[in-house]
TORLOBA-535778 format. One record per residue (C-alpha): residue number from 1; residue in three letters; x, y, z. Coordinates in steps of 0.02 Angstrom, whole numbers, plus 50000, padded with zeros to 5 digits. Layout:
BEGIN
drenlum num NUM; residu Ala; px X; py Y; pz Z
...
//
This chain:
BEGIN
drenlum num 1; residu Met; px 47111; py 51194; pz 51844
drenlum num 2; residu Ala; px 47146; py 51016; pz 51918
drenlum num 3; residu Ala; px 47188; py 50867; pz 51801
drenlum num 4; residu Glu; px 47195; py 50680; pz 51825
drenlum num 5; residu Leu; px 47298; py 50546; pz 51771
drenlum num 6; residu Arg; px 47268; py 50376; pz 51791
drenlum num 7; residu Phe; px 47333; py 50205; pz 51748
drenlum num 8; residu Ile; px 47255; py 50039; pz 51766
drenlum num 9; residu Ile; px 47358; py 49890; pz 51784
drenlum num 10; residu Leu; px 47305; py 49736; pz 51711
drenlum num 11; residu Thr; px 47409; py 49573; pz 51738
drenlum num 12; residu Glu; px 47465; py 49474; pz 51595
drenlum num 13; residu Ala; px 47323; py 49355; pz 51635
drenlum num 14; residu Asp; px 47191; py 49496; pz 51631
drenlum num 15; residu Phe; px 47253; py 49549; pz 51462
drenlum num 16; residu Arg; px 47207; py 49356; pz 51393
drenlum num 17; residu Leu; px 47062; py 49376; pz 51464
drenlum num 18; residu Ala; px 47015; py 49527; pz 51399
drenlum num 19; residu Ile; px 47079; py 49495; pz 51231
drenlum num 20; residu Gln; px 46977; py 49350; pz 51238
drenlum num 21; residu Ser; px 46812; py 49441; pz 51302
drenlum num 22; residu Phe; px 46845; py 49579; pz 51152
drenlum num 23; residu Arg; px 46833; py 49412; pz 51021
drenlum num 24; residu Arg; px 46680; py 49338; pz 51090
drenlum num 25; residu Ser; px 46611; py 49536; pz 51047
drenlum num 26; residu His; px 46698; py 49555; pz 50880
drenlum num 27; residu Pro; px 46693; py 49399; pz 50802
drenlum num 28; residu Gly; px 46831; py 49391; pz 50655
drenlum num 29; residu Phe; px 46951; py 49528; pz 50745
drenlum num 30; residu Leu; px 47080; py 49388; pz 50767
drenlum num 31; residu Pro; px 47115; py 49224; pz 50715
drenlum num 32; residu Asp; px 47064; py 49079; pz 50819
drenlum num 33; residu Gly; px 47204; py 49026; pz 50905
drenlum num 34; residu Ala; px 47300; py 49049; pz 51078
drenlum num 35; residu Val; px 47379; py 49203; pz 51101
drenlum num 36; residu Glu; px 47561; py 49162; pz 51161
drenlum num 37; residu Asn; px 47638; py 49318; pz 51184
drenlum num 38; residu Trp; px 47642; py 49507; pz 51135
drenlum num 39; residu Thr; px 47754; py 49652; pz 51119
drenlum num 40; residu Glu; px 47757; py 49838; pz 51046
drenlum num 41; residu Ser; px 47810; py 49889; pz 50895
drenlum num 42; residu Glu; px 47898; py 50044; pz 50849
drenlum num 43; residu Asn; px 47755; py 50093; pz 50764
drenlum num 44; residu Gly; px 47652; py 50095; pz 50900
drenlum num 45; residu Thr; px 47558; py 49943; pz 50862
drenlum num 46; residu Leu; px 47526; py 49778; pz 50965
drenlum num 47; residu Glu; px 47616; py 49642; pz 50892
drenlum num 48; residu Leu; px 47545; py 49464; pz 50953
drenlum num 49; residu Ala; px 47616; py 49307; pz 50935
drenlum num 50; residu Leu; px 47451; py 49170; pz 50903
drenlum num 51; residu Thr; px 47445; py 48982; pz 50883
drenlum num 52; residu Val; px 47333; py 48922; pz 50740
drenlum num 53; residu Lys; px 47294; py 48722; pz 50769
drenlum num 54; residu Gly; px 47198; py 48648; pz 50603
drenlum num 55; residu Gly; px 47202; py 48474; pz 50599
drenlum num 56; residu Val; px 47401; py 48406; pz 50636
drenlum num 57; residu Thr; px 47460; py 48562; pz 50605
drenlum num 58; residu Thr; px 47511; py 48702; pz 50707
drenlum num 59; residu Asn; px 47548; py 48867; pz 50612
drenlum num 60; residu His; px 47617; py 49019; pz 50728
drenlum num 61; residu Val; px 47545; py 49166; pz 50656
drenlum num 62; residu Pro; px 47581; py 49358; pz 50705
drenlum num 63; residu Phe; px 47458; py 49476; pz 50717
drenlum num 64; residu Lys; px 47445; py 49659; pz 50716
drenlum num 65; residu Ile; px 47319; py 49776; pz 50818
drenlum num 66; residu Glu; px 47314; py 49943; pz 50800
drenlum num 67; residu Ser; px 47348; py 50067; pz 50954
drenlum num 68; residu His; px 47143; py 50128; pz 50954
drenlum num 69; residu His; px 47111; py 49941; pz 50947
drenlum num 70; residu Val; px 47197; py 49917; pz 51120
drenlum num 71; residu Val; px 47123; py 50052; pz 51193
drenlum num 72; residu Glu; px 46962; py 49962; pz 51162
drenlum num 73; residu Ile; px 46993; py 49802; pz 51240
drenlum num 74; residu Leu; px 47076; py 49884; pz 51398
drenlum num 75; residu Val; px 46910; py 49982; pz 51398
drenlum num 76; residu Arg; px 46803; py 49826; pz 51358
drenlum num 77; residu Phe; px 46885; py 49733; pz 51514
drenlum num 78; residu Cys; px 46865; py 49875; pz 51630
drenlum num 79; residu Ile; px 46685; py 49895; pz 51594
drenlum num 80; residu Glu; px 46652; py 49705; pz 51607
drenlum num 81; residu Asn; px 46738; py 49699; pz 51779
drenlum num 82; residu Asn; px 46649; py 49851; pz 51844
drenlum num 83; residu Ile; px 46797; py 49950; pz 51858
drenlum num 84; residu Pro; px 46728; py 50153; pz 51836
drenlum num 85; residu Ile; px 46828; py 50241; pz 51687
drenlum num 86; residu Pro; px 46769; py 50413; pz 51626
drenlum num 87; residu Arg; px 46707; py 50428; pz 51461
drenlum num 88; residu Ala; px 46808; py 50598; pz 51456
drenlum num 89; residu Gly; px 46988; py 50592; pz 51450
drenlum num 90; residu Arg; px 47114; py 50530; pz 51336
drenlum num 91; residu Lys; px 47166; py 50346; pz 51329
drenlum num 92; residu Thr; px 47319; py 50258; pz 51279
drenlum num 93; residu Trp; px 47387; py 50112; pz 51334
drenlum num 94; residu Leu; px 47577; py 50040; pz 51393
drenlum num 95; residu Leu; px 47658; py 49884; pz 51417
drenlum num 96; residu Lys; px 47773; py 49854; pz 51557
drenlum num 97; residu Asp; px 47836; py 49652; pz 51579
drenlum num 98; residu Lys; px 47699; py 49584; pz 51492
drenlum num 99; residu Gly; px 47562; py 49672; pz 51593
drenlum num 100; residu Met; px 47466; py 49809; pz 51504
drenlum num 101; residu Gly; px 47412; py 49973; pz 51562
drenlum num 102; residu Leu; px 47279; py 50100; pz 51506
drenlum num 103; residu Arg; px 47327; py 50261; pz 51545
drenlum num 104; residu Ile; px 47200; py 50404; pz 51561
drenlum num 105; residu Asn; px 47233; py 50582; pz 51557
drenlum num 106; residu Leu; px 47098; py 50708; pz 51624
drenlum num 107; residu Gly; px 47141; py 50869; pz 51562
drenlum num 108; residu Glu; px 47055; py 51029; pz 51581
drenlum num 109; residu Lys; px 46959; py 51021; pz 51444
drenlum num 110; residu Glu; px 46916; py 50820; pz 51514
drenlum num 111; residu Val; px 46895; py 50888; pz 51669
drenlum num 112; residu Ser; px 46752; py 50998; pz 51632
drenlum num 113; residu Ala; px 46658; py 50877; pz 51521
drenlum num 114; residu Ala; px 46671; py 50762; pz 51683
drenlum num 115; residu Tyr; px 46594; py 50889; pz 51790
drenlum num 116; residu Ala; px 46466; py 50906; pz 51658
drenlum num 117; residu Glu; px 46406; py 50721; pz 51664
drenlum num 118; residu Leu; px 46400; py 50733; pz 51859
drenlum num 119; residu Glu; px 46288; py 50893; pz 51856
drenlum num 120; residu Ala; px 46176; py 50778; pz 51721
drenlum num 121; residu Leu; px 46161; py 50637; pz 51849
drenlum num 122; residu Val; px 46125; py 50746; pz 51984
//
């Protein structure tokens, strides 16, 4: 059976928009502040550097995002920007030169589920 592998690559600006969008739909997910940059940690989380202003004080706050939340951020971006992605499929993320990638792997099991979804639509 055939398999499919897709990559959806977001620029740095796109990923910043994706984070802001996720924040709107998930209040309290991140502290208020500007996202300065991000790096992948050794344990598979995404580490954000936030700049939080309070009065005359500016603090630089590190914040960790679990892997499944990064995938949720990327999937939400795709949905909001009409980028079709299959419900079935193993979704993971990867960081490349400040850009962010959503990897979707449809193996034999997922391809079968995708076909079933299509059949239901017909």
